[in-house]
N, C-alpha and C positions, 0 to 999 in steps of 0.2 A: 504495499499499503505504499503510498506517494503521498512525502508530509508537504501539505502547503506551507510554502511562503507568508511568511508576515504579512497582512496589510495589501489596500489595492494601492491596484497601479493610478492613485490623481495627481493630476495634470493645475498646478495653480497654484494662485501668492497670499498666501492671507499676509496679514498685517494687522499682525500680536500687536499691544498695548502691557511692555514687561512685569512689573510688580517688583520692589525692591528686596533682597534677598534671598535671591534663585539667579542663577547664573541662568547663561542666555542658552546654553545648552541643555538644559533643562528644562524651561521652557520652552524650549523650539518641540523635545520631544515627549512632552504634559500635549502638544497643541495635534505633534503625529501621530500621537496615540490617541489620542478625541478625534478626529478621523478617518482614525483606522488608513490610511497613510504608507505604503511600503516605503520610497524612499524621500531622504529631505535636509535641506541644506541651510544655511538662514547667513545676510550675507553683512554680516558687521556685527563684535561682539560687542554688545553693554555688561563694565564691570557690573558683581551683585546685587551692587547699593544701589544704582543707577536703574531707571525707572524707563518706561516713554517706550519707541517704538521701534521691534525688529522687527523685519523684513524675512518673513520663513515662507522657500521655493520650496515648493513639491513634483516629485515624479521631473517632466521637460524644466518646467521651471527652473532647476537646479543649477540651467544652464547660461541665467542669466546675471548668477552669482558675484563672477571676473565682473560682469560693464558696472554692476555695483557698488564696488570696492572701488570704485574712482570717481560717483560719484559725491559731487559736495551735500553735507551732513548739517543739520542744525539747532542748537539746544539752548534749554535755558538750563545755567549754570549757579546753586548758591555759594559764596563763598564769603568762608566767617576770620573776619582781619586781625590781628596782634600773635597765630600765631601757623608756623609756618610746623612738615610736618615732612620725613626720611618717602611718603610714597604721595607727597601731594594733597592727600586728599582724608576724610576724616575713620578713616581705617588703620592710619597709621598712626608712627611716633610721632610724638611730638621732637623737632630736634632746634626749633627755635621761636624767640617770644619777642615781643615788645618790655619793652620796659614798666615796673609795677603802675606809675602812672598815667598810662597809656588810654585817653581818654574815646579813642574810637577816632575813625577820618571823616571829612565832608565830603560832598557829593561833588562840589568846588574842586574840591581833591579827586580823585575819583576821575572825573569828566577830565580834569589837565595830562590825567596819563594814558587814558587811552587812544585818542587819538595812535599811540607809536606803536597799538599793537594789531592797526587794523591794517588793511592791502598786505603785498605781500614780506613777509616776517621770516625771519631766522625760530626755529627753537629746534635747544637740545631735549629727545627722546628722555622718559626719565629711567631712573634704573631698574622702578619697579613696572616692568613691560614687558610683552611677549616678543618683544624687540630677539632674537637671537644671537650669539657670540660663539665662536667655536661650536656652536651643534648644542647653542646649553642655550633657555631664555635668559633674558640679564634679569628677571626676578630670582630665579634659582642665588646668580651670584648675588641679589641685593641679605637676597636673606641671611650669604653668612658673614651677612657684615662686607661684600665688598662693592666699592665705586673704580666702571671702571672708563674711558674715556668715552666718550661716545659723540659721533660728529653732527655738526647741524645741519638740520632737515630747515629743506627748505617750501614754504604754505604759503595759503593764504586767509585771511581773514574775510571774507569781505563783507561782513555785518558785527559791531559789537557798540553795544550799549542796555546803559540804566531799563532795569525792570520798576525795580523795591530796590528802595535803601535803607535804610538804617545804617549809623555811624561806626559796630558792631558787625553788620551784612549788606552782603547785597544779591541782589539775582541780579544776573544778566543773560543776551539774548545773547549768540554768538552763532553766526553760520557760515563754512568753513570749509577751505580742500579738506579733498584725507589727507592721513597722518598724522591732523590735528591732536595733544594732545591736549584735556580744557585744565587738568590738571597740574598739567604745567601751565600752564597759560591761567592759571587761576594767583598760583604760583610767583611766579612773574612780575602779575601787579602789584601781588604785598610788597615785592621785593621796592619798585620801584616807585610806593606809598610806604616805600622807607617802614612797614608797619610790621613784613612779615603775613603770610594767610594763606587757604588751603580751601580745596571741594570738602564744602559740606551738602551736597545732593545735587545729580542731574539727571534732564529729564528732554532725552530727544524725541522733536519734536519735528521732522524732514528729516531725509533719508532720499534722494533724489527728489525726482515725481511725487515722489509720500510725503503723507502729510497725514499724524498720529486723531489727525480728527477725523480718520478715519478708521481709529486701527481698532480690535478686538482686546477686552483682558481674557485671561483665561478662563476666569467666574462667567464670565461674559457667551464665552464659546463652549462649554461645557453644558448649555444649563438653554443654549437654541433647540429647538424641535431638530431643524437640520441644521446641524456646523456645517459642512458639505458651499450652506450659499451665504459662506463668507467670505473667501474663495474669490480671487480675483481669477479668470480666464486668462488663456497667454492671449488670448488673440485682443484683449480689453485690453490689455498692457501697451504704455507708449511705447513705436515706434524704437526710439530714440537706444531703448535700455535691454534691445531686441538680439542679439548675435544676427549674423544670417542664417548661419546655421537654424535655430529656430526661426527666425522669418518664410526662411523656405519650404520646411517643413510645416509650418503653417498655410 
């Protein structure tokens, strides 16, 4: 008796609103099981503490992954002033701190440093990243207390502005090119302000042509009578994100 392969042959794209505390792969696998799909992948990882848009691809739609990795992204980033961590975000250990008398920053001071981070910039990738050196991710070196030289990368910040502000924290909107580390951006803004800073929340709102407003939460997906109706068909996707092979197949 032949063993049935797990899952159905399903083609399409699911826009998922990932919750915090969950890895991107865990979110993808839960969605895959909900849809009973055989083949699945996503087009760009979010850290476990981050939320927002995770583009999940099923079946033949996994072929758009390479194109989507090149796409611009947009985020809402909450930055806490006064402390820098080794990871650049709330998961790390505090390594630098503003003086005890630090009373926060002014909106004027924040607005004054942001122009330096708009447009084409260079950014040194963080040690706590999945970039590899000699076949090993940088974060493995970082966990051993080893810091390696990293080459600065060229990227573009298309938009950077303040959405909400208090003297001790601000929520920033960032639209950026591929390869941008928002943790590093938060850290660099804190250094420019002279008070240190790190990222305490991150929400991806856009990825290429896709927007968080059209995304489903996992709970919402699982509660649907017909979860398959949440899928975007390949033929409905914007032509510019489809590789030629997929266009010819469609």
